[in-house]
C-alpha positions as CSV (number, residue, x, y, z in Angstrom):
1,M,3.0,-3.2,96.5
2,T,3.5,-1.2,93.3
3,L,6.3,0.9,92.0
4,Q,4.2,4.0,92.6
5,N,3.7,3.2,96.3
6,L,7.4,2.5,97.0
7,T,10.0,5.1,97.7
8,R,13.3,4.9,95.9
9,D,15.2,4.2,99.1
10,D,12.9,1.2,99.9
11,P,14.8,-2.1,99.1
12,A,11.6,-3.5,97.8
13,H,11.6,-0.8,95.1
14,D,15.0,-2.0,93.7
15,A,13.9,-5.6,93.9
16,L,10.7,-4.9,92.0
17,E,12.5,-2.9,89.3
18,A,15.1,-5.7,88.9
19,Y,12.3,-8.3,88.7
20,L,10.5,-6.3,86.0
21,E,13.7,-5.8,84.1
22,S,14.3,-9.6,84.2
23,L,10.8,-10.3,82.9
24,A,11.3,-7.9,80.0
25,L,14.8,-9.4,79.2
26,V,13.4,-13.0,79.1
27,E,10.7,-12.0,76.7
28,R,13.1,-10.0,74.5
29,L,15.7,-12.8,74.5
30,H,13.2,-15.3,73.3
31,R,12.1,-13.0,70.5
32,L,15.7,-12.3,69.6
33,L,16.5,-16.0,69.5
34,L,13.6,-16.5,67.0
35,D,15.0,-13.7,64.9
36,V,18.5,-15.2,65.0
37,I,17.1,-18.5,63.8
38,K,15.0,-16.8,61.1
39,D,18.0,-14.9,59.8
40,E,20.1,-18.1,59.6
41,F,17.4,-19.8,57.7
42,E,17.1,-16.9,55.3
43,R,20.8,-16.9,54.8
44,L,20.7,-20.7,54.0
45,G,17.6,-20.3,51.8
46,I,15.3,-22.4,54.0
47,I,11.9,-20.9,53.5
48,D,9.4,-23.6,54.2
49,I,9.7,-23.6,58.0
50,N,9.6,-20.8,60.5
51,A,11.8,-20.2,63.6
52,V,9.2,-21.4,66.1
53,Q,8.9,-24.7,64.2
54,A,12.7,-25.1,63.8
55,L,13.1,-24.5,67.6
56,L,10.4,-27.1,68.2
57,L,12.3,-29.6,66.0
58,F,15.5,-28.8,67.8
59,N,14.0,-29.3,71.3
60,I,12.3,-32.6,70.3
61,G,15.5,-34.1,69.0
62,E,15.5,-37.8,69.0
63,N,12.5,-38.1,71.3
64,E,9.0,-39.3,70.4
65,V,6.4,-37.3,72.2
66,T,2.7,-36.4,72.3
67,A,1.5,-32.9,71.7
68,G,0.7,-32.6,75.5
69,E,4.2,-33.6,76.4
70,L,5.7,-30.8,74.2
71,K,4.5,-28.1,76.6
72,S,5.0,-30.1,79.8
73,R,8.6,-30.9,78.9
74,G,9.2,-27.3,77.9
75,Y,9.8,-28.1,74.2
76,Y,7.2,-25.6,73.0
77,Q,6.1,-22.3,74.5
78,G,3.4,-21.1,72.1
79,S,-0.4,-21.6,72.2
80,N,-0.8,-22.9,68.7
81,V,1.0,-26.3,69.0
82,S,-1.6,-28.2,67.0
83,Y,-1.1,-25.8,64.0
84,N,2.7,-26.1,64.1
85,L,2.6,-29.9,64.5
86,K,0.2,-30.3,61.5
87,K,2.4,-28.0,59.4
88,L,5.6,-29.9,60.3
89,V,3.9,-33.2,59.5
90,D,2.4,-31.9,56.2
91,T,5.8,-30.5,55.1
92,G,7.6,-33.8,56.0
93,Y,9.6,-32.7,59.0
94,M,7.8,-35.0,61.4
95,H,6.2,-38.4,61.5
96,H,3.0,-38.9,63.5
97,K,1.1,-42.0,64.7
98,R,-1.7,-42.8,67.0
99,C,-0.6,-43.8,70.5
100,N,-1.3,-47.5,71.2
101,V,-2.4,-46.8,74.8
102,D,-4.6,-43.7,74.2
103,R,-6.0,-43.7,70.6
104,R,-6.9,-40.0,71.0
105,A,-3.2,-39.1,71.5
106,V,-0.8,-38.7,68.6
107,R,2.9,-39.3,69.0
108,V,5.4,-37.4,66.9
109,R,9.1,-37.7,66.0
110,L,11.4,-36.1,63.5
111,T,11.9,-37.4,60.0
112,A,15.3,-37.3,58.3
113,Q,14.3,-33.9,57.0
114,G,13.4,-32.8,60.5
115,R,16.8,-34.0,61.8
116,R,18.6,-32.0,59.1
117,I,16.8,-28.8,60.4
118,R,17.7,-29.7,63.9
119,T,21.4,-30.0,62.8
120,V,21.2,-26.6,61.2
121,V,20.0,-25.1,64.5
122,A,22.5,-27.1,66.6
123,T,25.3,-25.9,64.3
124,L,24.1,-22.3,64.8
125,F,24.2,-22.7,68.6
126,E,27.6,-24.3,68.5
127,R,28.9,-21.4,66.4
128,H,27.5,-19.0,69.0
129,V,29.2,-20.7,71.8
130,T,32.5,-20.6,69.9
131,V,32.2,-16.9,69.4
132,L,31.0,-16.2,72.9
133,R,34.0,-18.2,74.3
134,G,36.4,-16.4,72.0
135,R,35.1,-13.1,73.4
136,G,35.4,-14.3,77.0
137,L,31.6,-14.2,77.4
138,A,30.9,-18.0,77.9
139,G,33.6,-19.1,80.3
140,G,33.6,-19.6,84.0
141,T,30.3,-19.9,85.7
142,G,28.5,-17.1,83.9
143,F,25.9,-19.2,82.1
144,E,25.7,-21.6,85.0
145,D,24.8,-18.8,87.4
146,V,22.2,-17.4,84.9
147,N,20.7,-20.9,84.5
148,R,20.6,-21.5,88.2
149,S,18.7,-18.2,88.7
150,L,16.3,-18.9,85.8
151,R,15.6,-22.4,87.2
152,R,14.7,-20.9,90.6
153,L,12.4,-18.4,88.8
154,E,10.8,-21.3,86.8
155,R,10.2,-23.3,90.0
156,F,8.7,-20.2,91.7
157,W,6.3,-19.5,88.8
158,A,5.3,-23.2,88.6
159,E,4.5,-23.1,92.3
160,Q,2.4,-20.0,91.7
161,I,0.3,-21.8,89.1
162,R,-0.2,-24.9,91.2
163,Y,-1.5,-22.8,94.2
164,I,-4.1,-21.0,92.1
165,Y,-6.2,-24.1,91.7
């Protein structure tokens, strides 16, 4: 089934177009989020960390995790997690230590400096919610409905990956 093979009056055509639009929106939203964080950091004069690294710090929060857990818990979406972890350790935003159980694994957690960056990002998000609520865009069940749909899509994609192997 491709868009070329479907007629406009076929319900599958509309579903496929909506699905493709959702995919594009998810990707654009993630990139825009990184741009919003980057702009906030530029405004504050924070230049030694990028938006991807800041979002990683925000997502880790008070947890202590291994590099492998970062992806499985959804804290990190990129492919270069090792580079970013090393950079965050080198710049003093994260502590690292060898795992007692598996000496090959390294556990990481935020330093005080990392927690300050996390607070900057959290404050930015809180400010967004305040503005969105003031404009009537964050009330009711709007975000809950979007989140429910995105969780269903996440489960579907996870199932697709599992069935490949």
